[in-house]
C-alpha positions in Angstrom: -24.0 -48.9 89.5 -20.3 -49.5 89.5 -18.1 -49.6 86.3 -17.5 -53.3 86.7 -21.2 -54.0 86.6 -21.6 -51.8 83.5 -18.8 -53.7 81.7 -20.4 -57.0 82.5 -23.7 -55.8 81.0 -21.9 -54.7 77.8 -20.1 -58.0 77.5 -23.3 -59.9 78.0 -25.0 -57.9 75.2 -22.2 -58.3 72.6 -23.1 -60.5 69.7 -21.2 -63.9 69.4 -17.8 -63.7 67.9 -17.9 -63.5 64.1 -21.4 -62.2 63.9 -21.9 -58.9 62.1 -25.0 -57.0 63.2 -26.8 -54.0 61.7 -25.2 -54.3 58.3 -27.0 -55.4 55.1 -24.8 -57.6 53.0 -25.1 -58.8 49.4 -25.3 -62.6 48.9 -21.7 -62.7 47.8 -20.6 -60.8 50.9 -22.6 -63.2 53.2 -20.9 -66.1 51.5 -17.4 -64.6 52.0 -18.2 -63.8 55.7 -19.5 -67.1 56.8 -18.1 -68.6 59.9 -15.3 -71.2 59.4 -17.6 -74.1 60.2 -19.9 -73.3 57.3 -17.0 -73.0 54.8 -15.3 -76.2 55.8 -18.0 -78.1 53.8 -17.4 -76.1 50.6 -13.7 -75.2 50.9 -12.1 -71.8 50.6 -14.4 -69.2 49.0 -11.7 -66.6 48.6 -10.3 -65.7 45.2 -7.2 -64.0 43.9 -7.6 -62.0 40.7 -4.6 -61.3 38.5 -4.2 -59.5 35.2 -1.1 -59.2 32.9 -0.4 -57.0 30.0 -4.1 -55.9 29.8 -4.9 -53.7 26.8 -8.3 -52.5 25.8 -8.8 -51.1 22.2 -12.0 -49.4 21.2 -13.3 -49.0 17.7 -15.0 -45.7 17.1 -17.7 -44.9 14.5 -15.2 -43.9 11.8 -13.5 -47.3 12.1 -10.5 -45.9 13.9 -9.1 -47.7 16.9 -8.0 -46.1 20.1 -6.1 -47.8 23.0 -8.0 -46.9 26.1 -5.8 -49.1 28.4 -2.4 -50.3 27.6 -0.1 -52.9 29.2 -1.6 -53.0 32.7 -0.5 -55.7 35.1 -1.7 -56.1 38.7 -3.5 -58.3 41.2 -6.2 -58.2 43.9 -5.9 -60.5 46.9 -8.6 -61.7 49.4 -8.6 -60.0 52.7 -7.1 -56.7 51.4 -8.7 -53.5 50.4 -7.8 -51.9 47.1 -8.5 -48.4 45.8 -8.6 -47.6 42.1 -8.0 -43.9 41.8 -7.4 -41.5 38.9 -8.8 -38.4 37.2 -11.9 -38.5 35.1 -11.4 -40.3 31.9 -8.3 -42.2 33.0 -9.8 -45.7 32.5 -10.9 -46.8 36.0 -14.3 -48.0 34.9 -12.9 -49.5 31.7 -10.4 -51.5 33.8 -13.2 -52.8 36.1 -15.3 -53.7 33.1 -12.4 -55.5 31.5 -11.7 -57.5 34.7 -15.3 -58.4 35.0 -15.6 -59.4 31.3 -18.2 -56.7 30.7 -16.7 -54.6 27.9 -18.9 -52.9 25.3 -19.2 -54.7 21.9 -16.9 -52.2 20.3 -14.0 -52.9 22.7 -11.4 -55.6 22.3 -9.4 -57.0 25.3 -5.9 -58.5 25.0 -3.7 -59.8 27.8 -4.7 -62.3 30.4 -7.1 -62.2 33.4 -6.9 -65.1 35.8 -9.0 -66.0 38.8 -7.1 -68.2 41.2 -4.5 -68.9 38.5 -7.0 -70.0 35.9 -8.7 -68.3 33.0 -11.9 -66.9 34.5 -15.3 -68.4 33.4 -18.1 -65.9 33.2 -21.4 -66.9 34.8 -23.3 -64.0 33.4 -23.8 -62.4 30.0 -21.4 -59.8 28.7 -22.3 -56.5 27.1 
């Protein structure tokens, strides 16, 4: 068997362009990875998340308040990979909870969180 014949077999067995195989995806990921022909009917499904002057204040049992996050500004764009890094206790999970609208009942959020330039609407309950 020559190398040209092997290459032709490999090409013949490749999945169609845009098809991902062997990977289990969440419903959201499947929506975001649909081929262009599927998204033309519903429009662009990507979203830009921005936050400005985000501060999270937590009230502890004694009634004291502590700023857990203070004055954070940033953005996350579609099509890019972002890493949130820091030592234990630096506020990584608190930031993600704040952006998702899932802060604990003893936490207060100030600042703005926008999804595609608009105040985000939550489609789920918050803690």
